[in-house]
Backbone as numpy.savetxt, mean C-alpha at the origin, in Angstrom:
# Nx Ny Nz CAx CAy CAz Cx Cy Cz
3.95 -17.33 -11.08 3.93 -16.49 -10.14 4.14 -15.66 -10.24
4.22 -13.94 -11.40 4.91 -12.50 -11.62 5.25 -12.31 -10.28
6.06 -11.65 -9.13 5.47 -10.66 -8.14 4.46 -9.58 -8.41
4.13 -9.12 -7.96 2.60 -8.07 -7.75 4.04 -7.03 -6.72
4.19 -5.96 -7.90 5.00 -4.77 -6.59 3.91 -2.95 -6.99
3.65 -2.98 -5.98 3.02 -1.74 -5.63 4.11 -1.10 -5.34
4.01 0.17 -5.80 4.92 1.58 -5.51 4.12 2.56 -5.94
4.66 3.92 -4.98 4.45 5.04 -5.71 4.26 6.40 -4.26
4.23 7.13 -4.47 4.48 7.97 -3.06 3.21 7.73 -2.64
3.41 8.01 -0.85 2.48 7.90 -0.27 1.27 8.55 -0.10
1.67 9.78 -0.57 0.20 11.16 -0.93 0.45 11.75 -2.50
-0.57 12.25 -2.82 -0.61 11.95 -3.87 -0.18 14.26 -3.44
1.15 14.29 -3.40 1.53 16.11 -3.16 1.79 16.87 -4.71
1.69 16.78 -5.64 1.62 17.20 -6.75 1.40 16.61 -7.55
1.36 16.55 -9.16 1.42 16.22 -11.02 2.31 15.67 -11.20
3.43 17.28 -10.69 5.26 16.73 -10.79 5.60 15.70 -10.46
5.37 15.61 -9.05 5.69 14.08 -8.86 5.34 12.95 -9.26
3.74 12.45 -9.19 3.59 11.94 -9.87 3.87 11.39 -11.24
4.38 12.71 -12.15 4.87 12.31 -13.18 5.70 11.79 -13.61
6.98 12.01 -11.92 8.65 11.98 -11.80 8.31 10.30 -11.39
7.34 9.88 -10.77 7.49 8.69 -10.27 6.49 7.31 -10.99
6.09 8.07 -11.76 5.65 7.06 -12.48 6.58 6.92 -13.68
7.51 7.70 -14.86 7.78 6.59 -15.64 9.22 6.19 -15.21
9.41 6.24 -13.99 10.61 5.98 -13.25 9.69 4.15 -13.16
8.26 3.69 -13.13 7.87 2.84 -12.80 7.87 1.98 -14.08
7.52 2.45 -14.87 8.02 2.69 -16.43 8.58 1.70 -16.92
10.07 2.70 -16.30 11.47 2.10 -16.51 11.78 0.86 -16.16
11.05 0.69 -14.96 11.89 -0.31 -13.84 10.74 -1.04 -14.47
9.83 -1.42 -14.62 8.65 -2.63 -15.25 9.73 -2.93 -16.93
10.15 -2.65 -17.80 10.51 -2.00 -19.06 11.84 -3.22 -18.36
12.20 -2.77 -18.04 14.65 -3.60 -18.01 14.25 -5.25 -16.55
13.49 -4.85 -15.44 12.89 -6.11 -14.97 11.61 -6.82 -15.10
10.95 -6.25 -16.14 9.58 -7.74 -16.81 9.20 -7.57 -15.72
8.53 -6.73 -14.72 7.57 -6.96 -13.78 6.54 -5.79 -13.87
5.06 -6.29 -13.27 4.01 -5.15 -13.52 3.90 -4.31 -12.19
4.37 -3.55 -11.89 4.31 -2.56 -11.18 3.27 -1.65 -10.89
2.83 -1.92 -9.75 0.87 -0.71 -9.27 1.17 -0.24 -8.73
0.83 1.86 -9.86 1.02 2.45 -9.25 0.32 3.23 -7.68
1.36 3.48 -6.37 -0.08 3.64 -5.89 -0.11 5.02 -4.95
-0.71 5.99 -5.00 -0.56 7.19 -4.44 -1.84 7.38 -3.60
-2.07 8.15 -1.95 -3.44 8.60 -1.82 -4.28 9.84 -1.95
-5.03 9.87 -2.53 -5.91 11.29 -2.29 -5.68 11.99 -1.17
-5.93 11.24 -0.22 -6.70 11.88 0.86 -6.29 10.56 2.00
-4.87 11.51 2.82 -4.44 10.91 3.51 -5.25 11.07 5.65
-6.30 10.85 5.84 -7.42 11.34 6.98 -6.72 10.42 8.09
-6.22 9.21 8.07 -5.17 9.15 9.24 -4.54 9.49 10.32
-4.61 11.33 9.31 -2.69 10.96 9.39 -2.62 12.48 11.07
-0.99 11.91 11.45 -1.59 11.78 13.47 -1.77 13.53 13.74
-1.26 14.45 13.54 -2.04 15.66 13.72 -2.94 16.29 13.00
-3.78 16.83 12.95 -4.69 17.74 12.76 -3.93 18.74 11.39
-3.16 18.93 11.57 -2.30 20.11 10.71 -1.47 19.41 9.91
-1.52 18.48 9.57 -0.30 17.80 8.55 -1.37 17.83 7.51
-0.33 17.41 6.16 -0.86 17.99 4.92 -1.51 15.92 4.88
-2.70 16.29 4.07 -3.66 14.65 3.55 -3.19 15.00 2.07
-3.07 15.76 1.12 -3.65 15.25 -0.11 -4.58 16.31 -0.44
-4.61 16.30 -2.49 -5.93 16.98 -2.96 -7.39 16.67 -3.45
-7.96 15.70 -2.02 -8.82 15.11 -1.98 -9.22 14.08 -3.32
-11.29 13.72 -2.54 -11.05 12.42 -3.67 -11.26 13.60 -5.76
-12.03 14.34 -5.66 -12.38 14.96 -7.00 -11.16 14.99 -8.06
-10.32 15.91 -7.03 -8.60 15.93 -7.55 -7.95 15.20 -8.03
-7.28 14.33 -6.89 -6.85 13.21 -6.62 -7.94 12.45 -7.41
-8.59 11.73 -7.86 -8.77 10.38 -8.59 -8.50 10.83 -10.31
-8.85 12.18 -10.48 -8.36 13.42 -11.64 -7.05 13.17 -12.03
-5.99 13.31 -11.44 -4.51 12.53 -11.51 -4.29 11.10 -11.13
-5.17 10.67 -11.01 -4.31 8.97 -11.21 -5.06 8.76 -12.40
-6.19 9.18 -12.69 -6.64 8.51 -14.48 -5.66 8.97 -15.11
-5.41 9.83 -14.91 -4.07 11.19 -16.03 -3.03 9.86 -15.99
-2.80 10.19 -15.01 -1.09 8.93 -14.89 -1.31 7.37 -15.65
-2.92 6.66 -14.88 -3.13 5.97 -15.87 -3.06 5.42 -17.32
-3.84 7.21 -18.18 -3.96 6.57 -19.38 -3.05 7.06 -19.63
-1.96 7.75 -19.33 -0.64 8.15 -20.15 0.65 7.40 -19.72
0.64 6.52 -19.03 1.39 5.54 -18.82 0.94 4.23 -18.81
0.43 3.30 -18.96 -0.62 2.70 -18.96 -0.04 1.94 -17.47
0.40 2.39 -16.21 0.31 2.21 -15.64 -1.02 1.40 -14.98
-1.56 0.18 -14.35 -2.59 0.46 -12.61 -2.48 1.12 -12.01
-3.31 0.84 -11.46 -3.35 1.90 -9.98 -4.14 1.48 -9.11
-3.32 1.50 -7.73 -4.14 1.25 -7.25 -4.61 2.70 -5.55
-5.09 2.94 -4.65 -5.21 3.11 -4.16 -6.40 3.37 -2.70
-6.63 4.19 -1.24 -7.12 4.40 0.01 -8.43 4.20 -0.26
-9.34 3.93 -0.15 -10.55 4.40 1.20 -10.88 4.43 1.77
-11.41 5.83 2.65 -11.51 5.65 4.38 -13.25 5.50 4.40
-13.85 5.52 3.51 -15.31 6.25 3.58 -16.13 4.90 2.83
-17.11 5.08 3.19 -17.76 3.45 2.34 -18.34 4.54 0.79
-18.39 5.53 0.96 -19.23 5.94 0.49 -18.59 6.93 -1.27
-16.81 7.17 -0.65 -15.87 6.58 -1.72 -15.87 5.77 -2.87
-16.05 4.27 -2.56 -15.56 3.70 -3.13 -16.02 2.87 -4.17
-17.58 3.81 -4.86 -18.37 4.14 -6.22 -17.43 5.09 -6.72
-16.79 6.12 -6.11 -16.26 6.69 -7.38 -14.89 6.17 -8.08
-14.45 5.71 -6.68 -12.97 4.92 -7.04 -12.80 4.19 -7.71
-13.59 3.91 -7.86 -14.31 2.05 -8.34 -13.75 2.48 -9.95
-14.09 3.47 -10.32 -14.94 3.94 -11.56 -12.54 4.07 -12.44
-12.61 4.18 -11.35 -10.38 4.96 -11.66 -9.95 3.59 -11.66
-9.84 3.27 -11.52 -8.59 3.07 -10.40 -8.87 0.76 -10.68
-7.31 0.09 -10.31 -7.91 -1.35 -10.52 -7.27 -2.01 -9.08
-6.62 -1.39 -7.47 -7.32 -2.19 -6.70 -7.62 -1.12 -5.78
-8.67 -1.34 -4.85 -9.00 -0.61 -3.97 -8.46 -0.74 -2.69
-7.48 -0.56 -1.45 -6.96 -0.59 -0.89 -7.74 -0.27 0.72
-8.05 -0.52 1.43 -8.39 -1.40 3.02 -7.18 -0.50 3.97
-7.55 1.11 4.58 -6.09 0.86 5.69 -5.98 -0.12 6.36
-4.75 0.09 6.89 -5.29 -1.24 8.35 -5.88 -0.83 9.32
-6.14 -0.29 10.16 -7.12 0.36 11.62 -8.78 0.51 10.33
-9.01 0.30 9.19 -10.22 0.07 8.92 -10.51 -1.65 8.46
-9.87 -2.11 8.32 -9.96 -3.51 8.32 -10.78 -4.58 8.37
-11.89 -4.04 9.57 -12.40 -4.66 10.94 -13.83 -3.39 9.93
-13.98 -3.05 9.84 -14.99 -2.32 9.16 -16.37 -3.00 7.76
-17.35 -3.36 8.44 -18.17 -3.97 7.92 -18.72 -3.09 6.18
-18.74 -1.95 6.16 -19.06 -0.98 5.43 -19.01 -0.81 4.18
-17.30 -1.07 4.58 -16.37 0.07 3.77 -16.08 -1.60 2.85
-15.85 -2.36 3.37 -15.18 -3.53 2.91 -16.53 -4.17 1.75
-17.05 -3.96 2.37 -18.84 -4.27 1.52 -18.65 -3.54 0.06
-18.44 -2.15 0.00 -19.25 -1.24 -0.85 -17.39 -1.30 -1.22
-16.17 -1.58 -1.04 -15.46 -1.93 -2.05 -15.37 -2.79 -3.07
-16.29 -4.44 -2.52 -15.99 -5.67 -2.87 -17.20 -4.53 -3.81
-18.64 -3.94 -3.79 -19.15 -3.95 -4.70 -18.66 -3.32 -6.22
-17.97 -3.12 -6.21 -17.65 -2.46 -7.38 -16.38 -2.90 -7.67
-16.84 -4.26 -8.01 -16.46 -4.92 -8.71 -14.56 -5.56 -8.65
-13.80 -4.42 -8.52 -12.53 -3.80 -8.65 -11.97 -5.03 -7.57
-9.98 -5.13 -6.98 -9.28 -6.15 -6.74 -9.51 -4.92 -5.14
-9.82 -6.13 -4.45 -8.91 -5.70 -3.04 -8.56 -6.29 -2.08
-7.38 -4.80 -1.52 -6.89 -4.99 -0.88 -6.95 -4.86 0.92
-6.45 -5.45 1.69 -6.92 -5.28 2.58 -5.89 -5.63 3.35
-4.84 -4.31 4.25 -4.08 -4.59 4.90 -4.71 -4.71 6.34
-3.61 -5.37 7.22 -3.46 -6.13 8.07 -4.00 -5.37 9.13
-4.60 -4.89 10.47 -4.61 -4.30 11.09 -3.16 -4.78 11.90
-2.91 -3.18 12.73 -1.58 -3.80 13.92 -1.94 -4.48 14.74
-3.56 -5.20 15.22 -3.93 -5.47 16.09 -4.54 -6.39 16.28
-4.36 -7.34 15.17 -4.52 -8.42 14.06 -3.57 -9.57 13.31
-3.96 -10.57 14.17 -2.96 -12.23 13.80 -3.11 -12.02 12.34
-2.40 -13.18 11.68 -3.14 -13.36 10.45 -4.36 -14.46 9.98
-4.40 -14.85 10.42 -5.07 -15.80 11.31 -6.76 -14.79 10.90
-6.85 -13.67 11.49 -8.07 -12.99 12.54 -8.19 -12.93 11.18
-7.54 -12.62 9.67 -7.87 -11.66 8.40 -8.13 -12.36 8.25
-9.39 -14.10 8.35 -10.35 -14.89 6.84 -11.10 -13.67 7.60
-11.67 -13.18 8.69 -13.03 -12.48 8.90 -13.60 -10.89 7.97
-12.37 -10.34 7.54 -12.27 -9.31 6.50 -12.38 -9.87 5.57
-11.75 -10.85 4.58 -11.73 -12.00 3.11 -13.35 -11.74 3.23
-13.83 -12.67 4.29 -15.29 -13.03 3.96 -16.47 -11.97 3.83
-16.23 -11.22 4.43 -17.21 -9.70 4.00 -17.34 -9.58 2.81
-15.79 -9.35 2.55 -15.70 -8.91 0.81 -16.19 -9.69 0.50
-15.22 -11.10 -0.08 -16.16 -12.83 -1.18 -17.48 -12.20 -0.60
-17.74 -12.61 0.07 -19.83 -12.53 -0.34 -20.23 -11.42 0.30
-19.42 -10.34 -0.55 -20.56 -9.56 -0.63 -19.97 -9.13 -2.60
-19.60 -10.15 -2.89 -18.82 -9.42 -3.91 -17.76 -9.98 -4.87
-16.93 -9.74 -3.93 -14.91 -9.32 -3.76 -14.62 -10.45 -5.66
-14.17 -11.05 -6.23 -13.75 -11.50 -6.77 -12.26 -11.96 -6.75
-11.47 -11.00 -5.91 -9.99 -11.38 -5.48 -9.76 -9.71 -4.11
-9.28 -11.16 -3.59 -9.00 -10.56 -1.93 -7.57 -10.32 -2.39
-7.12 -9.17 -1.93 -5.43 -10.31 -1.34 -5.57 -9.58 0.37
-3.78 -9.61 0.94 -4.37 -9.55 2.62 -2.88 -8.64 2.39
-2.50 -7.63 2.97 -1.28 -7.09 3.41 -0.83 -6.86 4.84
0.28 -7.52 5.46 1.59 -7.20 6.20 1.36 -6.38 5.85
1.38 -5.37 7.48 2.04 -4.17 7.51 2.79 -4.21 9.29
2.96 -4.77 9.94 4.12 -4.70 11.14 2.58 -4.91 12.68
2.62 -5.04 13.45 1.62 -5.52 14.05 2.44 -4.69 15.66
1.46 -4.19 16.61 0.93 -2.76 17.80 3.03 -3.30 18.41
3.97 -3.34 18.77 5.19 -3.23 20.26 5.12 -2.31 20.67
4.63 -2.39 21.96 4.93 -1.04 22.38 4.22 0.26 22.08
4.41 1.02 23.17 4.73 2.52 22.32 4.93 3.18 20.77
4.61 3.45 20.55 5.26 4.29 19.39 5.81 2.73 18.22
5.65 2.13 18.53 6.90 0.35 17.96 6.08 -0.35 17.32
6.50 -0.75 16.06 6.12 -1.63 15.45 6.77 -3.18 15.00
6.82 -4.38 15.46 6.92 -5.52 14.80 6.44 -6.31 14.21
7.51 -6.98 12.71 6.70 -7.93 12.24 7.01 -9.89 12.74
5.63 -9.41 12.61 6.13 -11.73 12.70 5.44 -12.51 11.44
6.85 -12.66 11.24 6.91 -13.38 8.92 5.97 -14.19 9.48
5.27 -14.78 10.58 4.93 -16.21 10.31 2.91 -15.77 9.97
2.97 -14.52 9.85 1.55 -14.13 9.98 1.12 -14.61 8.27
2.59 -14.78 6.83 2.70 -14.65 5.76 2.14 -15.67 5.48
2.82 -16.62 5.48 1.82 -18.58 5.13 0.52 -18.32 5.75
0.06 -17.97 7.00 -1.03 -17.87 8.02 -2.08 -17.29 7.07
-2.15 -15.80 6.28 -2.93 -14.88 5.46 -2.92 -15.86 4.35
-1.45 -16.63 3.46 -1.89 -18.16 2.54 -2.69 -18.83 2.60
-2.89 -19.19 3.92 -3.84 -19.96 4.24 -5.00 -19.33 3.61
-5.20 -18.29 3.18 -6.35 -17.96 3.64 -6.66 -17.06 2.67
-5.46 -16.40 1.37 -5.92 -15.93 -0.05 -4.84 -16.39 -0.79
-4.86 -16.13 -2.47 -3.57 -16.81 -3.32 -2.93 -15.89 -3.28
-2.94 -13.84 -2.74 -2.17 -13.40 -2.86 -1.64 -12.32 -1.52
-0.79 -12.89 -0.76 -0.41 -12.20 0.36 0.97 -10.69 0.25
0.80 -9.09 0.53 1.60 -8.98 0.04 2.64 -8.01 1.31
3.52 -7.88 1.33 4.55 -7.68 2.05 4.28 -5.92 2.40
4.56 -4.99 2.99 4.63 -3.27 3.09 5.34 -3.29 3.36
6.72 -2.92 3.05 8.07 -3.40 2.97 8.20 -1.43 3.90
7.68 -0.78 3.63 7.75 0.43 4.95 7.25 0.45 5.51
5.34 0.59 5.51 4.81 1.20 6.57 5.41 0.23 8.29
5.68 -0.97 7.31 6.55 -1.76 8.49 7.57 -1.49 9.34
8.24 -0.43 9.17 10.37 0.38 9.24 9.13 1.30 10.16
7.76 1.51 10.50 6.88 2.74 11.06 8.25 3.48 12.56
7.72 4.11 13.17 7.69 4.84 14.59 6.21 5.34 14.73
4.73 4.96 14.58 3.56 5.30 14.80 3.96 6.76 15.58
3.16 7.20 15.18 3.51 8.94 16.69 4.02 9.53 17.00
5.94 8.64 16.47 6.78 8.42 17.42 8.16 9.94 17.35
7.29 11.15 15.80 8.02 11.49 15.46 7.72 13.09 15.79
7.32 13.54 17.16 6.65 14.58 17.30 5.46 15.45 16.85
4.49 14.76 16.85 3.50 14.91 15.75 3.22 14.75 15.34
4.75 13.30 14.12 4.11 13.07 12.56 4.56 11.29 13.43
4.28 10.46 12.00 5.10 9.32 12.60 6.75 9.26 12.30
6.53 8.60 12.83 8.76 8.16 12.63 9.18 7.08 11.12
10.61 6.29 11.83 10.69 5.37 10.56 12.30 5.32 10.74
12.18 4.03 9.67 13.59 3.46 9.18 13.98 3.11 8.09
14.17 4.09 6.62 13.66 2.93 5.94 14.78 2.40 5.47
16.33 2.09 5.89 17.87 1.20 6.22 16.49 0.13 6.45
16.29 -0.27 6.75 15.55 -1.85 7.13 14.84 -2.00 5.58
14.19 -1.13 4.69 12.96 -1.99 3.49 13.59 -2.50 2.93
14.43 -3.24 2.11 15.11 -4.37 1.55 15.51 -5.21 2.72
16.11 -5.16 3.33 16.13 -6.46 4.22 14.11 -7.76 4.53
13.31 -6.30 4.16 11.94 -6.88 5.25 11.66 -7.13 3.75
12.08 -6.59 2.70 11.62 -7.07 1.39 12.31 -8.95 1.27
13.34 -8.98 1.57 13.91 -10.46 0.92 13.61 -11.46 2.62
13.15 -10.85 3.33 12.18 -11.50 4.71 10.88 -12.07 3.70
10.39 -11.44 3.81 9.09 -11.55 3.58 8.48 -12.53 2.48
9.75 -12.56 1.83 10.16 -13.62 0.41 10.07 -14.79 0.78
11.04 -14.54 1.38 11.71 -16.49 2.70 10.95 -17.56 3.25
9.36 -16.01 3.35 8.48 -16.85 4.10 7.01 -16.94 3.24
7.27 -16.74 1.96 6.27 -17.16 1.22 5.09 -15.89 -0.16
5.58 -14.31 0.95 5.28 -13.86 -0.04 5.56 -13.19 -1.09
4.36 -13.14 -2.20 4.23 -12.93 -3.38 3.88 -11.61 -4.05
3.97 -10.85 -3.05 3.67 -9.62 -3.87 4.24 -8.46 -2.75
4.77 -7.00 -2.90 5.83 -6.10 -2.12 5.05 -5.01 -2.26
4.95 -4.46 -1.86 4.47 -2.95 -1.27 5.93 -2.20 -0.94
5.70 -0.83 -1.87 7.01 0.30 -1.61 6.14 2.06 -1.41
5.89 2.21 -0.60 5.90 3.71 -0.89 7.41 4.25 -1.10
7.89 4.87 -2.47 8.77 5.88 -2.99 8.28 7.48 -2.87
10.04 8.33 -3.43 9.34 9.48 -3.51 11.27 9.73 -3.53
11.60 10.16 -4.79 12.64 11.53 -5.45 13.53 12.35 -4.51
12.78 12.41 -3.30 13.38 12.94 -2.30 12.39 12.17 -0.79
12.53 11.23 0.14 12.06 11.41 1.16 11.40 12.10 2.04
12.85 12.05 2.58 13.10 13.33 3.53 12.08 14.61 3.52
12.09 14.64 2.38 11.27 15.62 2.36 9.27 15.50 1.12
9.28 14.69 1.93 7.94 13.93 1.56 7.18 14.87 2.73
5.75 14.84 1.95 5.12 14.98 2.82 4.05 14.70 4.12
4.31 13.18 3.51 4.27 12.22 3.94 4.66 10.69 4.68
4.86 9.95 5.54 5.95 9.10 5.82 6.98 9.27 5.11
7.92 10.66 5.50 8.62 11.05 4.84 10.70 9.94 6.03
9.77 9.37 6.45 10.82 8.69 6.86 10.77 7.17 7.49
10.29 7.07 6.41 10.33 5.23 5.77 10.00 5.18 4.99
9.35 6.16 3.94 10.00 5.59 2.65 11.58 5.53 1.54
11.04 4.97 0.52 12.53 4.11 -0.20 12.27 5.57 -1.00
13.95 5.62 -1.27 14.36 6.56 -2.56 14.07 5.87 -3.85
13.22 7.03 -4.40 13.40 6.18 -5.82 14.26 5.66 -6.57
15.48 6.36 -6.75 16.35 5.77 -7.63 16.84 3.99 -6.36
16.55 4.01 -5.08 16.99 2.15 -4.79 15.97 1.79 -5.25
15.15 1.65 -5.81 12.79 0.92 -5.95 13.71 -0.54 -6.45
14.83 0.22 -7.93 14.91 -1.49 -8.43 15.90 -1.73 -8.41
16.46 -1.85 -7.41 17.91 -2.89 -6.99 17.11 -3.53 -6.31
15.99 -2.85 -5.26 15.59 -4.63 -4.24 14.16 -4.68 -4.88
13.58 -5.17 -6.17 12.72 -5.42 -6.75 14.03 -6.99 -7.73
14.69 -6.02 -8.40 15.98 -6.99 -8.29 16.22 -8.08 -7.68
16.41 -8.08 -6.06 16.42 -8.57 -5.53 15.73 -9.36 -4.74
14.40 -9.86 -5.01 13.06 -10.11 -4.96 12.46 -10.74 -6.19
13.34 -10.90 -7.23 13.57 -11.35 -8.56 14.00 -12.54 -8.59
15.96 -12.49 -8.31 16.59 -13.35 -7.73 16.16 -14.53 -7.30
């Protein structure tokens, strides 16, 4: 099976940023013979501080994502936080993502499933891999034909996450596609003076460890200059480092 690679900036900051990232992903697709799915959020509704940048919003954000899809031929993934967002998002994207903290929200899962799009459910930081059979059941019973699960670490005390890689084979018993979120799993949630911290140095190791446990999808938030990113700056991977990590996964 060809590995699924999901990559893009945490949040839509500008059309220029989306272009820079999309061009790079197309180049990597050509050289590495993979099928990268472009990811960016139109609204980061779960930021630590009310003062944090959230994005352009649903209408403008979907216009920008549709433009990337049309001009670069990339598949698109974005996340939703409200049930009413599912229908308009499903008109544009190929994969609707359910945020980890919201993975038990029945109405959200049902609305995403009814779009007919692939649903990627991120495992909550407070759940085990085996617990995720229930969100998958909710989506499939509501009509979803394809459901993915994503590992992104578990709460380990305050402001810290740890990854139990046994969750990956446990989730493969539930669904055929299990994605490793290599960038959110190195976060320090809310631990950086009103925003989330993290350490991108560990991203390549997370990718390879997940491969050893059977993951067949990988999620990377990337940015040409992560330290200047408007969301998840500390844990986003440098865009120029992505191809080496993708190549290591393929080996």
